C-alpha positions, 0 to 999 in steps of 0.5 A: 748750428754749424761748428765754429772755425775753431772747431767748437760748437757754440750751441753746446754750452747753451744746450747743456745748460738748458738740459740741466735746468729743465731735464730734457734730452734734445735742444734746438736753438732758434733766432726767436721764440716765435720762429721756434714755434713755427719750426716745431709746428712744421716738424709735427706736421711732417709726422702727422696724418694728412688732413691734420692742419688745425692747431688749438690755441687758447683764446687769450694769449700772445699774438705771436703764437697765432702768427706762428701757426699761420706762418707754419701753414696751419689754421688756428682753432680758438678755444675759450679760456677760464678767466679764473686761470687764463688756461683753457676752459676744459669744458669748451676743450672737451666739446671741441671737434678735434678731427682735423687737429694737429696739436694743442698749444698751452701757453702758460701766460705770465709764468703761471703753469697751465693744467699740464697733467690734464692737457697731456692726458687729454691730448693723448686720448685724442691722438693729437700732439701737445706743445708746452709753450713755456716762452713765459714760464722758464723755471716754472713747474707743475706736479713737480715737472718743469714747464716746457717739458710736458707733452710732445715738445716744448718751447722757451723764449729768450726775447725781451722781457722774458725770465732770462733775456738774450733780447732775442732767441728761442729753444725747441725742446723735446725728449722724443727722438722722433720729434727731435729728428723732425725738427732737425730736418726742418732746421737743416737748411737754416742759417744764423742771423747776419753780423749786422743783426748781431750788432743791432742785438748788442745795441738793443741789449745795452739800451734794454738792460739800462732802462729796466728801472721802473722810473725810466719806463717812459723812455723805452716807450718812445724808442723803436725797441719794440717793447710792449708792442702787440701786433699780428705779423708773420714777417719774421725770419726762420733762422738758427740762433747766432753765436752771440745769442747762444752766448748771451742765453747761456750766461743768463741761464746761470742766473735763472734761479736768481731772477725767478726767486726775485720775481716770485718774492715781489709777486708774493709781496704784492699779492699779500697786500691785495685787499679782498674787496679791492679794485683788482683780484689775482689770477690764482695759480694752479694747485700743485704748481710753482709759478715764476711770475714773469709779470703779475696778472690782475683783473679789475672790476671793469674796463674803466677801473682797469684803465684808471688803475694803469694810469695811476700806476704809470703816474706813480712811476710803475710800468703797469700795462693792460697786456694783450689788447684783445682776444686772438679771436678778434685779430682781423687777419684771423677772421674774428670768431665767436665763442671767446667771451671769457677771453674778451672779458679778460682782455678788457680787465687785465693789467700786469705789474712788473716783478723783475729784480729792478723793482725795488721795495719802494716801488712795491710800496707805491704799487700797493698804495695805488691799488689800495687807493691811497697814493696821490697818483690815484686821485690825479688819475681820477681827476683826469678821468673826470676832465676827459669824461 
């Protein structure tokens, strides 16, 4: 980011805050998280031997992760996950042919850290880069080390719905001088978004923050904000973050601990209310990790039970979703592949619950009553299923 007209560097306050928050040496701010991952992968490619053009991804993750790989000119190599953790299935990872692999990307879904000590050792032994994609896990930690700081480089996102949000924005982080220099080379000719884009950002920010209340979730679902959309596209710009984005992100970083504490508190309250033999079961965090629960992921007993539970929660005024609708192994643009059975199992059964600070104690009571089958909305959902079935 070039210096402003008054000689100040708009990236410095943001970078200083992020370095202090997670303990990292180098920060490069980007217009979005997915742009950041694309730039980072291109930088890593410039440091690798010829023929290293594959990127290993977990078979269940955000579509934009796979899109970032494709936009970087690389090929996704999909490895199945464990339905118990949403992390890589380590047996499948160890069996994979990594002879053409550039990097492994760990995605730490919903603020639950992956087994980064294992992945870091595994990547080092195989001579491949490890990217700690903490787009959904800013403020989380495993083995006492911040998510995003494991491996060779990490990524954070400040897009809509993240731990702290500037509506758009991302950051590439690393403690490697070589990786930082390669990222700087990739970003040397990139400019910031236009002034028109900044105006649109302000409008989206006002609407987004106004509609975070759970009882208003029906409104953003009908507005063109892109909230909750899941689509595969490489049609996005590679740019630096704007001065406005940097200012918003820096301000929001000051509240990171506050927001994450609220999310953990709400997730804990919901987990404590789950019945052992109930309709849903939790995804257990890795031992020794500190999750931040961007959302609370649960697995239903069947696809039908998942859909019924989501409808009942929505009828009760709670913004529950089914998350990513398929394994990335089934994205048509990637030529669907076999070997993702656990990811497909998760895609059919997962639901996620909101944990942000606007989720009230009354909302938590409604959620618990729906999950226990005692809320009136549960009965209405079942009646609707009987009518449509």
